[in-house]
TORKOL-4160 file (C-alpha; in steps of 0.2 Angstrom, whole numbers, padded with zeros to 4 digits, m for minus):
453
<pt num="1" X="0249" Y="0020" Z="0316"/>
<pt num="2" X="0234" Y="0014" Z="0305"/>
<pt num="3" X="0221" Y="0023" Z="0316"/>
<pt num="4" X="0231" Y="0039" Z="0314"/>
<pt num="5" X="0232" Y="0037" Z="0295"/>
<pt num="6" X="0213" Y="0034" Z="0295"/>
<pt num="7" X="0209" Y="0049" Z="0305"/>
<pt num="8" X="0221" Y="0060" Z="0295"/>
<pt num="9" X="0213" Y="0053" Z="0279"/>
<pt num="10" X="0195" Y="0055" Z="0285"/>
<pt num="11" X="0198" Y="0073" Z="0290"/>
<pt num="12" X="0208" Y="0078" Z="0275"/>
<pt num="13" X="0195" Y="0070" Z="0263"/>
<pt num="14" X="0181" Y="0079" Z="0272"/>
<pt num="15" X="0190" Y="0096" Z="0271"/>
<pt num="16" X="0195" Y="0093" Z="0253"/>
<pt num="17" X="0177" Y="0088" Z="0248"/>
<pt num="18" X="0170" Y="0103" Z="0257"/>
<pt num="19" X="0174" Y="0114" Z="0242"/>
<pt num="20" X="0159" Y="0117" Z="0231"/>
<pt num="21" X="0161" Y="0110" Z="0213"/>
<pt num="22" X="0156" Y="0116" Z="0196"/>
<pt num="23" X="0151" Y="0103" Z="0184"/>
<pt num="24" X="0149" Y="0106" Z="0165"/>
<pt num="25" X="0148" Y="0097" Z="0149"/>
<pt num="26" X="0155" Y="0102" Z="0132"/>
<pt num="27" X="0144" Y="0100" Z="0116"/>
<pt num="28" X="0140" Y="0081" Z="0115"/>
<pt num="29" X="0145" Y="0074" Z="0098"/>
<pt num="30" X="0132" Y="0065" Z="0088"/>
<pt num="31" X="0139" Y="0048" Z="0091"/>
<pt num="32" X="0139" Y="0050" Z="0110"/>
<pt num="33" X="0122" Y="0047" Z="0119"/>
<pt num="34" X="0128" Y="0048" Z="0137"/>
<pt num="35" X="0143" Y="0056" Z="0145"/>
<pt num="36" X="0149" Y="0058" Z="0163"/>
<pt num="37" X="0150" Y="0076" Z="0169"/>
<pt num="38" X="0167" Y="0084" Z="0173"/>
<pt num="39" X="0172" Y="0096" Z="0187"/>
<pt num="40" X="0180" Y="0112" Z="0181"/>
<pt num="41" X="0198" Y="0113" Z="0189"/>
<pt num="42" X="0210" Y="0126" Z="0183"/>
<pt num="43" X="0228" Y="0130" Z="0188"/>
<pt num="44" X="0221" Y="0143" Z="0201"/>
<pt num="45" X="0209" Y="0131" Z="0209"/>
<pt num="46" X="0213" Y="0124" Z="0226"/>
<pt num="47" X="0200" Y="0110" Z="0224"/>
<pt num="48" X="0212" Y="0098" Z="0217"/>
<pt num="49" X="0212" Y="0084" Z="0230"/>
<pt num="50" X="0193" Y="0081" Z="0231"/>
<pt num="51" X="0186" Y="0064" Z="0228"/>
<pt num="52" X="0179" Y="0060" Z="0210"/>
<pt num="53" X="0162" Y="0054" Z="0214"/>
<pt num="54" X="0157" Y="0066" Z="0228"/>
<pt num="55" X="0146" Y="0081" Z="0225"/>
<pt num="56" X="0146" Y="0093" Z="0239"/>
<pt num="57" X="0130" Y="0102" Z="0245"/>
<pt num="58" X="0128" Y="0119" Z="0235"/>
<pt num="59" X="0138" Y="0113" Z="0220"/>
<pt num="60" X="0133" Y="0120" Z="0203"/>
<pt num="61" X="0129" Y="0110" Z="0188"/>
<pt num="62" X="0128" Y="0119" Z="0171"/>
<pt num="63" X="0115" Y="0112" Z="0158"/>
<pt num="64" X="0116" Y="0117" Z="0139"/>
<pt num="65" X="0103" Y="0116" Z="0125"/>
<pt num="66" X="0101" Y="0098" Z="0119"/>
<pt num="67" X="0107" Y="0091" Z="0135"/>
<pt num="68" X="0098" Y="0083" Z="0150"/>
<pt num="69" X="0107" Y="0081" Z="0167"/>
<pt num="70" X="0104" Y="0068" Z="0180"/>
<pt num="71" X="0112" Y="0065" Z="0197"/>
<pt num="72" X="0114" Y="0048" Z="0203"/>
<pt num="73" X="0117" Y="0045" Z="0222"/>
<pt num="74" X="0122" Y="0028" Z="0228"/>
<pt num="75" X="0116" Y="0021" Z="0211"/>
<pt num="76" X="0099" Y="0029" Z="0212"/>
<pt num="77" X="0093" Y="0044" Z="0201"/>
<pt num="78" X="0089" Y="0058" Z="0213"/>
<pt num="79" X="0089" Y="0073" Z="0202"/>
<pt num="80" X="0085" Y="0078" Z="0184"/>
<pt num="81" X="0086" Y="0094" Z="0175"/>
<pt num="82" X="0083" Y="0097" Z="0156"/>
<pt num="83" X="0081" Y="0116" Z="0156"/>
<pt num="84" X="0096" Y="0125" Z="0150"/>
<pt num="85" X="0104" Y="0135" Z="0164"/>
<pt num="86" X="0112" Y="0133" Z="0181"/>
<pt num="87" X="0107" Y="0120" Z="0193"/>
<pt num="88" X="0111" Y="0121" Z="0211"/>
<pt num="89" X="0112" Y="0104" Z="0220"/>
<pt num="90" X="0108" Y="0108" Z="0239"/>
<pt num="91" X="0101" Y="0091" Z="0244"/>
<pt num="92" X="0118" Y="0081" Z="0244"/>
<pt num="93" X="0122" Y="0070" Z="0258"/>
<pt num="94" X="0140" Y="0077" Z="0258"/>
<pt num="95" X="0141" Y="0092" Z="0270"/>
<pt num="96" X="0151" Y="0108" Z="0266"/>
<pt num="97" X="0156" Y="0122" Z="0278"/>
<pt num="98" X="0153" Y="0134" Z="0264"/>
<pt num="99" X="0135" Y="0130" Z="0263"/>
<pt num="100" X="0121" Y="0133" Z="0275"/>
<pt num="101" X="0123" Y="0139" Z="0293"/>
<pt num="102" X="0141" Y="0138" Z="0300"/>
<pt num="103" X="0135" Y="0129" Z="0316"/>
<pt num="104" X="0126" Y="0115" Z="0307"/>
<pt num="105" X="0139" Y="0114" Z="0293"/>
<pt num="106" X="0153" Y="0111" Z="0306"/>
<pt num="107" X="0142" Y="0098" Z="0315"/>
<pt num="108" X="0139" Y="0089" Z="0299"/>
<pt num="109" X="0157" Y="0090" Z="0294"/>
<pt num="110" X="0163" Y="0081" Z="0310"/>
<pt num="111" X="0149" Y="0068" Z="0308"/>
<pt num="112" X="0156" Y="0064" Z="0290"/>
<pt num="113" X="0174" Y="0063" Z="0297"/>
<pt num="114" X="0168" Y="0050" Z="0310"/>
<pt num="115" X="0159" Y="0040" Z="0297"/>
<pt num="116" X="0174" Y="0040" Z="0285"/>
<pt num="117" X="0185" Y="0035" Z="0299"/>
<pt num="118" X="0175" Y="0019" Z="0301"/>
<pt num="119" X="0179" Y="0015" Z="0282"/>
<pt num="120" X="0197" Y="0018" Z="0284"/>
<pt num="121" X="0197" Y="0036" Z="0278"/>
<pt num="122" X="0187" Y="0034" Z="0262"/>
<pt num="123" X="0170" Y="0041" Z="0258"/>
<pt num="124" X="0157" Y="0027" Z="0259"/>
<pt num="125" X="0146" Y="0035" Z="0245"/>
<pt num="126" X="0146" Y="0037" Z="0226"/>
<pt num="127" X="0138" Y="0052" Z="0218"/>
<pt num="128" X="0139" Y="0056" Z="0199"/>
<pt num="129" X="0133" Y="0068" Z="0186"/>
<pt num="130" X="0128" Y="0061" Z="0169"/>
<pt num="131" X="0123" Y="0071" Z="0153"/>
<pt num="132" X="0111" Y="0064" Z="0140"/>
<pt num="133" X="0111" Y="0069" Z="0122"/>
<pt num="134" X="0093" Y="0074" Z="0119"/>
<pt num="135" X="0097" Y="0081" Z="0101"/>
<pt num="136" X="0091" Y="0071" Z="0086"/>
<pt num="137" X="0103" Y="0057" Z="0082"/>
<pt num="138" X="0105" Y="0058" Z="0063"/>
<pt num="139" X="0113" Y="0047" Z="0050"/>
<pt num="140" X="0107" Y="0030" Z="0055"/>
<pt num="141" X="0107" Y="0020" Z="0039"/>
<pt num="142" X="0096" Y="0005" Z="0035"/>
<pt num="143" X="0093" Y="m0007" Z="0021"/>
<pt num="144" X="0082" Y="m0022" Z="0018"/>
<pt num="145" X="0094" Y="m0036" Z="0013"/>
<pt num="146" X="0079" Y="m0047" Z="0009"/>
<pt num="147" X="0063" Y="m0041" Z="0001"/>
<pt num="148" X="0049" Y="m0035" Z="0012"/>
<pt num="149" X="0031" Y="m0040" Z="0008"/>
<pt num="150" X="0020" Y="m0025" Z="0003"/>
<pt num="151" X="0002" Y="m0026" Z="m0001"/>
<pt num="152" X="m0003" Y="m0016" Z="m0017"/>
<pt num="153" X="m0022" Y="m0010" Z="m0017"/>
<pt num="154" X="m0029" Y="0000" Z="m0032"/>
<pt num="155" X="m0047" Y="0002" Z="m0031"/>
<pt num="156" X="m0047" Y="0010" Z="m0049"/>
<pt num="157" X="m0043" Y="m0007" Z="m0057"/>
<pt num="158" X="m0048" Y="m0019" Z="m0043"/>
<pt num="159" X="m0030" Y="m0024" Z="m0039"/>
<pt num="160" X="m0026" Y="m0032" Z="m0022"/>
<pt num="161" X="m0010" Y="m0042" Z="m0023"/>
<pt num="162" X="0006" Y="m0044" Z="m0012"/>
<pt num="163" X="0022" Y="m0040" Z="m0020"/>
<pt num="164" X="0040" Y="m0040" Z="m0013"/>
<pt num="165" X="0050" Y="m0023" Z="m0011"/>
<pt num="166" X="0067" Y="m0018" Z="m0006"/>
<pt num="167" X="0070" Y="m0001" Z="0002"/>
<pt num="168" X="0085" Y="0009" Z="0008"/>
<pt num="169" X="0087" Y="0025" Z="0017"/>
<pt num="170" X="0091" Y="0033" Z="0034"/>
<pt num="171" X="0082" Y="0036" Z="0050"/>
<pt num="172" X="0085" Y="0047" Z="0066"/>
<pt num="173" X="0079" Y="0044" Z="0084"/>
<pt num="174" X="0079" Y="0054" Z="0100"/>
<pt num="175" X="0081" Y="0050" Z="0119"/>
<pt num="176" X="0065" Y="0056" Z="0126"/>
<pt num="177" X="0066" Y="0048" Z="0144"/>
<pt num="178" X="0084" Y="0049" Z="0151"/>
<pt num="179" X="0079" Y="0039" Z="0167"/>
<pt num="180" X="0073" Y="0024" Z="0157"/>
<pt num="181" X="0088" Y="0025" Z="0146"/>
<pt num="182" X="0100" Y="0025" Z="0161"/>
<pt num="183" X="0091" Y="0012" Z="0170"/>
<pt num="184" X="0088" Y="m0001" Z="0156"/>
<pt num="185" X="0102" Y="0003" Z="0143"/>
<pt num="186" X="0118" Y="0012" Z="0149"/>
<pt num="187" X="0119" Y="0011" Z="0168"/>
<pt num="188" X="0133" Y="0018" Z="0178"/>
<pt num="189" X="0146" Y="0021" Z="0164"/>
<pt num="190" X="0163" Y="0028" Z="0169"/>
<pt num="191" X="0165" Y="0038" Z="0153"/>
<pt num="192" X="0155" Y="0039" Z="0137"/>
<pt num="193" X="0141" Y="0028" Z="0130"/>
<pt num="194" X="0141" Y="0029" Z="0111"/>
<pt num="195" X="0128" Y="0025" Z="0098"/>
<pt num="196" X="0138" Y="0011" Z="0091"/>
<pt num="197" X="0134" Y="0000" Z="0106"/>
<pt num="198" X="0116" Y="0000" Z="0102"/>
<pt num="199" X="0114" Y="0004" Z="0084"/>
<pt num="200" X="0114" Y="m0014" Z="0078"/>
<pt num="201" X="0100" Y="m0019" Z="0089"/>
<pt num="202" X="0090" Y="m0004" Z="0085"/>
<pt num="203" X="0092" Y="m0008" Z="0066"/>
<pt num="204" X="0087" Y="m0026" Z="0068"/>
<pt num="205" X="0071" Y="m0021" Z="0077"/>
<pt num="206" X="0067" Y="m0007" Z="0065"/>
<pt num="207" X="0068" Y="m0019" Z="0050"/>
<pt num="208" X="0057" Y="m0031" Z="0059"/>
<pt num="209" X="0044" Y="m0018" Z="0062"/>
<pt num="210" X="0045" Y="m0012" Z="0044"/>
<pt num="211" X="0034" Y="m0025" Z="0038"/>
<pt num="212" X="0018" Y="m0021" Z="0049"/>
<pt num="213" X="0022" Y="m0003" Z="0046"/>
<pt num="214" X="0021" Y="m0005" Z="0027"/>
<pt num="215" X="0005" Y="m0015" Z="0030"/>
<pt num="216" X="m0003" Y="0000" Z="0038"/>
<pt num="217" X="0003" Y="0011" Z="0024"/>
<pt num="218" X="m0003" Y="0000" Z="0010"/>
<pt num="219" X="m0020" Y="m0001" Z="0019"/>
<pt num="220" X="m0021" Y="0018" Z="0016"/>
<pt num="221" X="m0021" Y="0015" Z="m0002"/>
<pt num="222" X="m0003" Y="0021" Z="m0005"/>
<pt num="223" X="0006" Y="0013" Z="m0019"/>
<pt num="224" X="0024" Y="0007" Z="m0016"/>
<pt num="225" X="0031" Y="0020" Z="m0029"/>
<pt num="226" X="0023" Y="0034" Z="m0018"/>
<pt num="227" X="0031" Y="0028" Z="m0002"/>
<pt num="228" X="0045" Y="0042" Z="m0002"/>
<pt num="229" X="0030" Y="0054" Z="m0001"/>
<pt num="230" X="0023" Y="0047" Z="0015"/>
<pt num="231" X="0038" Y="0046" Z="0027"/>
<pt num="232" X="0029" Y="0055" Z="0041"/>
<pt num="233" X="0016" Y="0041" Z="0041"/>
<pt num="234" X="0029" Y="0028" Z="0041"/>
<pt num="235" X="0038" Y="0035" Z="0056"/>
<pt num="236" X="0022" Y="0036" Z="0065"/>
<pt num="237" X="0018" Y="0018" Z="0061"/>
<pt num="238" X="0035" Y="0012" Z="0066"/>
<pt num="239" X="0034" Y="0021" Z="0083"/>
<pt num="240" X="0017" Y="0012" Z="0086"/>
<pt num="241" X="0025" Y="m0004" Z="0082"/>
<pt num="242" X="0041" Y="m0001" Z="0092"/>
<pt num="243" X="0033" Y="0008" Z="0107"/>
<pt num="244" X="0034" Y="m0006" Z="0118"/>
<pt num="245" X="0052" Y="m0009" Z="0115"/>
<pt num="246" X="0059" Y="0008" Z="0112"/>
<pt num="247" X="0048" Y="0021" Z="0120"/>
<pt num="248" X="0042" Y="0011" Z="0135"/>
<pt num="249" X="0058" Y="0001" Z="0139"/>
<pt num="250" X="0072" Y="0012" Z="0133"/>
<pt num="251" X="0065" Y="0029" Z="0132"/>
<pt num="252" X="0069" Y="0033" Z="0114"/>
<pt num="253" X="0058" Y="0035" Z="0099"/>
<pt num="254" X="0060" Y="0038" Z="0080"/>
<pt num="255" X="0061" Y="0056" Z="0075"/>
<pt num="256" X="0061" Y="0055" Z="0056"/>
<pt num="257" X="0062" Y="0041" Z="0043"/>
<pt num="258" X="0069" Y="0044" Z="0026"/>
<pt num="259" X="0067" Y="0033" Z="0010"/>
<pt num="260" X="0081" Y="0035" Z="m0003"/>
<pt num="261" X="0075" Y="0021" Z="m0014"/>
<pt num="262" X="0061" Y="0008" Z="m0015"/>
<pt num="263" X="0061" Y="m0005" Z="m0028"/>
<pt num="264" X="0050" Y="m0020" Z="m0033"/>
<pt num="265" X="0055" Y="m0035" Z="m0043"/>
<pt num="266" X="0054" Y="m0034" Z="m0062"/>
<pt num="267" X="0041" Y="m0048" Z="m0062"/>
<pt num="268" X="0030" Y="m0039" Z="m0050"/>
<pt num="269" X="0032" Y="m0022" Z="m0059"/>
<pt num="270" X="0027" Y="m0030" Z="m0075"/>
<pt num="271" X="0012" Y="m0039" Z="m0068"/>
<pt num="272" X="0005" Y="m0023" Z="m0060"/>
<pt num="273" X="0008" Y="m0013" Z="m0077"/>
<pt num="274" X="m0001" Y="m0027" Z="m0087"/>
<pt num="275" X="m0016" Y="m0027" Z="m0075"/>
<pt num="276" X="m0017" Y="m0008" Z="m0076"/>
<pt num="277" X="m0016" Y="m0009" Z="m0095"/>
<pt num="278" X="m0030" Y="m0022" Z="m0096"/>
<pt num="279" X="m0041" Y="m0012" Z="m0084"/>
<pt num="280" X="m0041" Y="0002" Z="m0096"/>
<pt num="281" X="m0051" Y="m0008" Z="m0109"/>
<pt num="282" X="m0066" Y="m0009" Z="m0096"/>
<pt num="283" X="m0071" Y="0007" Z="m0105"/>
<pt num="284" X="m0079" Y="0002" Z="m0121"/>
<pt num="285" X="m0073" Y="0018" Z="m0130"/>
<pt num="286" X="m0055" Y="0014" Z="m0124"/>
<pt num="287" X="m0057" Y="m0004" Z="m0129"/>
<pt num="288" X="m0062" Y="0001" Z="m0147"/>
<pt num="289" X="m0048" Y="0013" Z="m0148"/>
<pt num="290" X="m0036" Y="m0001" Z="m0143"/>
<pt num="291" X="m0044" Y="m0012" Z="m0156"/>
<pt num="292" X="m0042" Y="0002" Z="m0169"/>
<pt num="293" X="m0023" Y="0004" Z="m0165"/>
<pt num="294" X="m0020" Y="m0015" Z="m0165"/>
<pt num="295" X="m0029" Y="m0016" Z="m0182"/>
<pt num="296" X="m0018" Y="m0002" Z="m0189"/>
<pt num="297" X="m0002" Y="m0011" Z="m0182"/>
<pt num="298" X="m0008" Y="m0027" Z="m0190"/>
<pt num="299" X="m0010" Y="m0018" Z="m0207"/>
<pt num="300" X="0007" Y="m0011" Z="m0206"/>
<pt num="301" X="0014" Y="m0028" Z="m0201"/>
<pt num="302" X="0004" Y="m0036" Z="m0215"/>
<pt num="303" X="0012" Y="m0025" Z="m0228"/>
<pt num="304" X="0029" Y="m0030" Z="m0222"/>
<pt num="305" X="0024" Y="m0049" Z="m0223"/>
<pt num="306" X="0038" Y="m0059" Z="m0232"/>
<pt num="307" X="0025" Y="m0072" Z="m0237"/>
<pt num="308" X="0015" Y="m0060" Z="m0246"/>
<pt num="309" X="0003" Y="m0046" Z="m0242"/>
<pt num="310" X="m0013" Y="m0056" Z="m0246"/>
<pt num="311" X="m0008" Y="m0069" Z="m0232"/>
<pt num="312" X="m0005" Y="m0056" Z="m0220"/>
<pt num="313" X="m0022" Y="m0047" Z="m0223"/>
<pt num="314" X="m0031" Y="m0064" Z="m0222"/>
<pt num="315" X="m0024" Y="m0067" Z="m0205"/>
<pt num="316" X="m0027" Y="m0049" Z="m0200"/>
<pt num="317" X="m0046" Y="m0051" Z="m0205"/>
<pt num="318" X="m0048" Y="m0067" Z="m0195"/>
<pt num="319" X="m0041" Y="m0058" Z="m0180"/>
<pt num="320" X="m0052" Y="m0043" Z="m0183"/>
<pt num="321" X="m0068" Y="m0053" Z="m0184"/>
<pt num="322" X="m0063" Y="m0062" Z="m0168"/>
<pt num="323" X="m0060" Y="m0045" Z="m0159"/>
<pt num="324" X="m0076" Y="m0037" Z="m0166"/>
<pt num="325" X="m0086" Y="m0052" Z="m0159"/>
<pt num="326" X="m0078" Y="m0051" Z="m0142"/>
<pt num="327" X="m0082" Y="m0032" Z="m0142"/>
<pt num="328" X="m0100" Y="m0035" Z="m0147"/>
<pt num="329" X="m0101" Y="m0048" Z="m0132"/>
<pt num="330" X="m0093" Y="m0035" Z="m0121"/>
<pt num="331" X="m0105" Y="m0022" Z="m0125"/>
<pt num="332" X="m0120" Y="m0033" Z="m0124"/>
<pt num="333" X="m0115" Y="m0039" Z="m0107"/>
<pt num="334" X="m0114" Y="m0021" Z="m0101"/>
<pt num="335" X="m0129" Y="m0015" Z="m0110"/>
<pt num="336" X="m0119" Y="m0001" Z="m0119"/>
<pt num="337" X="m0120" Y="0005" Z="m0137"/>
<pt num="338" X="m0104" Y="0008" Z="m0147"/>
<pt num="339" X="m0096" Y="0024" Z="m0142"/>
<pt num="340" X="m0091" Y="0027" Z="m0160"/>
<pt num="341" X="m0094" Y="0021" Z="m0178"/>
<pt num="342" X="m0078" Y="0012" Z="m0181"/>
<pt num="343" X="m0086" Y="m0005" Z="m0184"/>
<pt num="344" X="m0103" Y="0000" Z="m0191"/>
<pt num="345" X="m0109" Y="m0005" Z="m0208"/>
<pt num="346" X="m0117" Y="0012" Z="m0211"/>
<pt num="347" X="m0100" Y="0020" Z="m0212"/>
<pt num="348" X="m0092" Y="0006" Z="m0221"/>
<pt num="349" X="m0079" Y="0004" Z="m0206"/>
<pt num="350" X="m0071" Y="m0011" Z="m0199"/>
<pt num="351" X="m0082" Y="m0026" Z="m0197"/>
<pt num="352" X="m0095" Y="m0020" Z="m0210"/>
<pt num="353" X="m0097" Y="m0037" Z="m0217"/>
<pt num="354" X="m0099" Y="m0046" Z="m0201"/>
<pt num="355" X="m0110" Y="m0033" Z="m0192"/>
<pt num="356" X="m0124" Y="m0031" Z="m0204"/>
<pt num="357" X="m0141" Y="m0037" Z="m0197"/>
<pt num="358" X="m0151" Y="m0049" Z="m0207"/>
<pt num="359" X="m0164" Y="m0041" Z="m0218"/>
<pt num="360" X="m0182" Y="m0044" Z="m0213"/>
<pt num="361" X="m0188" Y="m0046" Z="m0231"/>
<pt num="362" X="m0176" Y="m0061" Z="m0234"/>
<pt num="363" X="m0184" Y="m0076" Z="m0243"/>
<pt num="364" X="m0178" Y="m0093" Z="m0247"/>
<pt num="365" X="m0179" Y="m0099" Z="m0265"/>
<pt num="366" X="m0189" Y="m0115" Z="m0266"/>
<pt num="367" X="m0179" Y="m0121" Z="m0281"/>
<pt num="368" X="m0161" Y="m0120" Z="m0275"/>
<pt num="369" X="m0162" Y="m0115" Z="m0257"/>
<pt num="370" X="m0153" Y="m0098" Z="m0259"/>
<pt num="371" X="m0158" Y="m0084" Z="m0247"/>
<pt num="372" X="m0163" Y="m0068" Z="m0257"/>
<pt num="373" X="m0169" Y="m0051" Z="m0254"/>
<pt num="374" X="m0175" Y="m0045" Z="m0271"/>
<pt num="375" X="m0189" Y="m0051" Z="m0282"/>
<pt num="376" X="m0179" Y="m0065" Z="m0291"/>
<pt num="377" X="m0167" Y="m0078" Z="m0284"/>
<pt num="378" X="m0149" Y="m0072" Z="m0287"/>
<pt num="379" X="m0143" Y="m0089" Z="m0290"/>
<pt num="380" X="m0156" Y="m0097" Z="m0302"/>
<pt num="381" X="m0167" Y="m0083" Z="m0307"/>
<pt num="382" X="m0183" Y="m0091" Z="m0299"/>
<pt num="383" X="m0196" Y="m0077" Z="m0295"/>
<pt num="384" X="m0201" Y="m0074" Z="m0277"/>
<pt num="385" X="m0217" Y="m0082" Z="m0273"/>
<pt num="386" X="m0232" Y="m0072" Z="m0269"/>
<pt num="387" X="m0238" Y="m0070" Z="m0251"/>
<pt num="388" X="m0253" Y="m0081" Z="m0249"/>
<pt num="389" X="m0264" Y="m0080" Z="m0234"/>
<pt num="390" X="m0265" Y="m0097" Z="m0227"/>
<pt num="391" X="m0279" Y="m0104" Z="m0216"/>
<pt num="392" X="m0298" Y="m0106" Z="m0218"/>
<pt num="393" X="m0311" Y="m0092" Z="m0223"/>
<pt num="394" X="m0324" Y="m0088" Z="m0210"/>
<pt num="395" X="m0341" Y="m0091" Z="m0218"/>
<pt num="396" X="m0349" Y="m0077" Z="m0208"/>
<pt num="397" X="m0337" Y="m0062" Z="m0211"/>
<pt num="398" X="m0325" Y="m0069" Z="m0224"/>
<pt num="399" X="m0309" Y="m0066" Z="m0213"/>
<pt num="400" X="m0295" Y="m0078" Z="m0216"/>
<pt num="401" X="m0290" Y="m0087" Z="m0200"/>
<pt num="402" X="m0278" Y="m0100" Z="m0194"/>
<pt num="403" X="m0285" Y="m0104" Z="m0177"/>
<pt num="404" X="m0300" Y="m0113" Z="m0171"/>
<pt num="405" X="m0311" Y="m0097" Z="m0170"/>
<pt num="406" X="m0312" Y="m0082" Z="m0181"/>
<pt num="407" X="m0302" Y="m0068" Z="m0174"/>
<pt num="408" X="m0315" Y="m0055" Z="m0181"/>
<pt num="409" X="m0332" Y="m0062" Z="m0176"/>
<pt num="410" X="m0328" Y="m0077" Z="m0165"/>
<pt num="411" X="m0336" Y="m0090" Z="m0177"/>
<pt num="412" X="m0330" Y="m0107" Z="m0174"/>
<pt num="413" X="m0320" Y="m0115" Z="m0188"/>
<pt num="414" X="m0332" Y="m0126" Z="m0198"/>
<pt num="415" X="m0329" Y="m0145" Z="m0199"/>
<pt num="416" X="m0320" Y="m0151" Z="m0215"/>
<pt num="417" X="m0309" Y="m0135" Z="m0216"/>
<pt num="418" X="m0294" Y="m0135" Z="m0228"/>
<pt num="419" X="m0279" Y="m0145" Z="m0222"/>
<pt num="420" X="m0261" Y="m0143" Z="m0229"/>
<pt num="421" X="m0247" Y="m0154" Z="m0233"/>
<pt num="422" X="m0231" Y="m0149" Z="m0242"/>
<pt num="423" X="m0232" Y="m0155" Z="m0260"/>
<pt num="424" X="m0212" Y="m0155" Z="m0262"/>
<pt num="425" X="m0207" Y="m0166" Z="m0247"/>
<pt num="426" X="m0223" Y="m0172" Z="m0239"/>
<pt num="427" X="m0221" Y="m0164" Z="m0222"/>
<pt num="428" X="m0237" Y="m0161" Z="m0213"/>
<pt num="429" X="m0239" Y="m0148" Z="m0199"/>
<pt num="430" X="m0244" Y="m0153" Z="m0182"/>
<pt num="431" X="m0261" Y="m0143" Z="m0185"/>
<pt num="432" X="m0264" Y="m0147" Z="m0204"/>
<pt num="433" X="m0276" Y="m0133" Z="m0205"/>
<pt num="434" X="m0264" Y="m0120" Z="m0198"/>
<pt num="435" X="m0248" Y="m0122" Z="m0208"/>
<pt num="436" X="m0232" Y="m0111" Z="m0206"/>
<pt num="437" X="m0227" Y="m0099" Z="m0220"/>
<pt num="438" X="m0213" Y="m0110" Z="m0226"/>
<pt num="439" X="m0210" Y="m0128" Z="m0225"/>
<pt num="440" X="m0197" Y="m0131" Z="m0211"/>
<pt num="441" X="m0189" Y="m0146" Z="m0221"/>
<pt num="442" X="m0187" Y="m0139" Z="m0238"/>
<pt num="443" X="m0191" Y="m0121" Z="m0237"/>
<pt num="444" X="m0206" Y="m0122" Z="m0250"/>
<pt num="445" X="m0219" Y="m0109" Z="m0246"/>
<pt num="446" X="m0236" Y="m0116" Z="m0242"/>
<pt num="447" X="m0250" Y="m0111" Z="m0255"/>
<pt num="448" X="m0265" Y="m0118" Z="m0264"/>
<pt num="449" X="m0255" Y="m0132" Z="m0271"/>
<pt num="450" X="m0252" Y="m0139" Z="m0254"/>
<pt num="451" X="m0270" Y="m0141" Z="m0250"/>
<pt num="452" X="m0275" Y="m0158" Z="m0247"/>
<pt num="453" X="m0290" Y="m0161" Z="m0258"/>
């Protein structure tokens, strides 16, 4: 009885599977990556008893835009088609009396019946059609729960520092190699393979690759605030970082990368702004303008000082003198002249009292020690001493000299030449016959009264 049932099952199955099938796939939803192809069977069809996983020779498979079809025979991918249109599968191992020459088809049909008989009437094969969604998979959200390091490089201000940023947005990816995706990801699924089954893994790997991708972007001199304008470069950098895992192993790659928001910590933002503001003062003109603005603010604050305007202006003047001294050092170090006359004495501007050079005609009063410019001492009224030519007189040409030889005719200084000693404090020069203009101890000018007789 079992043999008769096996023969009947084998013969009935082969005849039922001899009908050609028409496989199709409706538009694949955005959340489905892979789906199994379906046979079209309507109420008028006689092909209602064929096996599910059998594809008869000559069957037609329809492929639409945004889809890629593969045929798997006994677990092995044997056909692939990504061009929209009709694909005829004529290399199946399941014969059909409706395909090819009648004689060959009948012979192959009886051979198939005999083989099925040995398996109890069942077909010892598995053939399937899978459709892959090759459209761009949109709406994949990401966000950095923890801050990601980002190197900020600004050649204009000499800034090179690492900060921490958080960014949020969306990315999209595409299946570019269905065979790799089938082999390493979805396998022989019986229905749909949805994106939710792989999204968490993709998101984790993307956030891991985000740090080296940001390092490449920062190396290009892109500021963190300008990241939303360089999403194409970020997507390329991410693909380079993820190529070994995504493209080479799973057959997918990032199609686009969007940044909705990027934010640095308040401390890092304040640090960058302070450095940029300080760098502005490298320009002497800008530094002086900043000093003028600060002085004006100080004057307004001094006028509001509750302890009295005088105390406020005293503090302002001390700060002003210190600032002007720093400006002078800055200009001296860089070899630059003032860009304006804000602090020059000629215009009576800021710092006029501290910026005036010492007068070359200044003389020191021998009586009270006060430095003066005019002909009389401004403290005691003592008259400015007359300039006296000090030294010895050449007996040959009459030139007054201070060295050992006459600078006019070369005559040697005679023996017993005049020597000098300060008559006020008793200071003697190292060369008594060649004294300085003024005594370094008391400031008394050397003259005839200092000649040692």
